[in-house]
C-alpha positions in Angstrom: -24.4 -59.5 21.4 -25.6 -60.5 18.0 -27.4 -57.2 17.6 -24.2 -55.3 18.4 -22.3 -57.1 15.7 -25.1 -56.4 13.2 -25.0 -52.7 14.2 -21.3 -52.6 13.8 -21.5 -54.2 10.3 -24.2 -51.7 9.4 -21.9 -48.8 10.5 -19.0 -50.2 8.4 -21.3 -50.7 5.4 -22.7 -47.2 5.8 -19.3 -45.7 5.8 -18.1 -47.8 2.8 -21.2 -46.8 0.8 -20.5 -43.1 1.4 -16.9 -43.1 0.1 -15.6 -43.3 3.7 -17.1 -39.9 4.6 -18.3 -39.9 8.2 -20.6 -36.9 7.9 -22.6 -38.4 5.0 -22.7 -41.8 6.7 -24.0 -40.3 9.9 -26.7 -38.4 8.1 -27.7 -41.6 6.3 -27.7 -43.9 9.3 -29.3 -41.4 11.8 -31.2 -38.7 9.8 -32.3 -35.5 11.6 -35.4 -36.2 13.7 -35.2 -40.0 13.4 -35.4 -41.9 16.7 -32.1 -43.2 17.9 -33.5 -46.3 19.6 -31.6 -45.7 22.8 -28.2 -45.5 21.1 -25.9 -42.6 21.8 -25.6 -40.5 18.6 -22.3 -39.1 19.8 -20.8 -42.6 20.1 -22.1 -43.5 16.6 -20.6 -40.3 15.2 -17.2 -41.0 16.9 -17.2 -44.6 15.6 -17.9 -43.3 12.1 -15.1 -40.8 12.4 -12.6 -43.5 13.4 -13.5 -45.4 10.2 -13.4 -42.4 8.0 -10.8 -41.9 5.2 -8.2 -39.4 6.4 -8.4 -37.6 3.1 -12.0 -36.5 3.8 -10.9 -35.3 7.3 -8.1 -33.2 5.6 -10.6 -31.7 3.1 -13.0 -30.8 5.9 -10.3 -29.2 8.0 -9.1 -27.1 5.0 -12.6 -26.0 4.2 -13.2 -24.8 7.8 -9.8 -23.1 7.9 -10.4 -21.3 4.6 -13.7 -20.1 5.9 -12.3 -18.7 9.1 -9.0 -17.3 7.9 -10.4 -14.3 6.0 -12.7 -13.5 9.0 -9.7 -13.5 11.3 -7.5 -11.4 9.0 -10.3 -8.8 8.5 -11.1 -8.5 12.2 -7.4 -8.3 13.1 -6.8 -5.5 10.5 -10.0 -3.6 11.5 -9.4 -3.8 15.3 -5.7 -2.9 15.0 -6.4 0.2 12.9 -9.3 1.3 15.2 -7.2 1.0 18.3 -4.2 2.8 16.8 -6.5 5.7 15.8 -8.0 5.7 19.2 -4.6 5.7 20.8 -3.6 8.8 18.8 -6.9 10.5 19.4 -6.8 9.8 23.2 -3.2 10.9 23.5 -4.0 14.4 22.1 -7.2 15.0 24.1 -5.8 15.6 27.6 -3.2 17.9 28.9 -3.3 16.5 32.4 -0.7 13.7 32.6 -2.7 11.6 35.2 -5.8 11.6 33.0 -3.7 10.9 29.9 -2.0 7.9 31.6 -5.4 6.5 32.6 -6.7 6.8 29.1 -3.6 5.3 27.6 -3.7 2.4 30.0 -7.3 1.7 29.0 -6.4 1.7 25.3 -3.3 -0.5 26.0 -5.6 -3.1 27.7 -8.1 -3.0 24.9 -5.2 -3.6 22.4 -4.9 -7.1 23.9 -7.8 -8.2 21.8 -6.2 -7.8 18.4 -3.0 -9.4 19.8 -5.0 -12.4 21.1 -6.2 -12.9 17.5 -2.7 -13.9 16.6 -3.0 -16.6 19.3 -6.2 -17.8 17.6 -4.4 -18.0 14.3 -1.7 -20.2 15.8 -4.4 -22.4 17.4 -6.1 -22.7 14.0 -2.8 -23.6 12.3 -2.1 -26.3 14.8 -5.6 -27.6 14.5 -5.2 -27.7 10.7 -1.9 -29.6 11.0 -3.4 -32.1 13.5 -6.7 -32.5 11.6 -8.6 -31.3 14.6 -12.0 -30.6 13.2 -13.6 -29.7 16.5 -10.8 -27.1 17.3 -11.3 -25.5 13.9 -15.1 -25.4 14.4 -14.7 -23.8 17.8 -12.5 -21.1 16.3 -14.9 -20.5 13.5 -17.8 -20.1 15.9 -15.8 -17.7 18.1 -14.8 -15.6 15.1 -18.4 -15.4 13.8 -19.5 -14.2 17.3 -16.7 -11.7 17.4 -17.5 -10.5 13.9 -21.2 -10.1 14.8 -20.4 -8.2 18.1 -17.5 -6.0 16.9 -19.5 -3.3 15.0 -21.8 -2.6 18.0 -18.8 -2.5 20.4 -16.9 -0.2 18.0 -20.0 2.1 17.8 -20.3 2.2 21.6 -16.6 3.2 22.0 -16.7 5.7 19.2 -19.9 7.4 20.5 -18.7 7.5 24.1 -18.2 11.0 25.4 -14.5 11.8 26.2 -15.0 14.1 29.1 -15.6 11.9 32.2 -12.5 9.8 31.9 -13.7 7.1 34.2 -16.9 6.5 32.2 -14.9 6.5 28.9 -12.4 4.0 30.3 -15.2 1.8 31.6 -16.8 1.9 28.1 -13.5 0.9 26.6 -13.0 -1.9 29.1 -16.1 -3.6 27.7 -13.9 -4.4 24.7 -11.8 -6.7 27.0 -14.9 -8.9 27.3 -14.1 -10.1 23.9 -11.0 -11.7 25.3 -13.1 -14.3 27.1 -14.5 -15.4 23.8 -11.1 -15.7 22.3 -9.6 -17.5 25.3 -12.1 -20.3 24.9 -10.5 -21.0 21.5 -6.9 -21.0 22.6 
């Protein structure tokens, strides 16, 4: 019991020495690669977060938000313009109404991805208001993954031959796989 009290005092002293910043205190108390002596690092981190100054939490949330917002805006603009061009292009390709409907349905389903980015924006705004660092980090990771994968997906869709409609629609439906990544954020 005495050891637990000493550990708690060490935590409080660690946070106080680091200007009530949980990240700095955690790195000082339990540096990377150091043995944890059977203690759960997650519990230590959460205990430090509870003692943290709310101003530091606000700064960290704003930092993560301002990192991810330009990514979100750029992806949203790029995807929306690409799908609008694709919609115009695919509408004028076919004369057969059945084939045109099939193509347009595939494009309409793919346009759910840029629309879901607005849901990610509202999730990020709510996380910023509530000082939810983990929610903002989750959004940042998803946006980085999306930003990394988008050029290759765009290239695949652009280079797909238009003639077999089923193959073209299947290639375009791979865009909808991005929705799974975005749904994890929301």
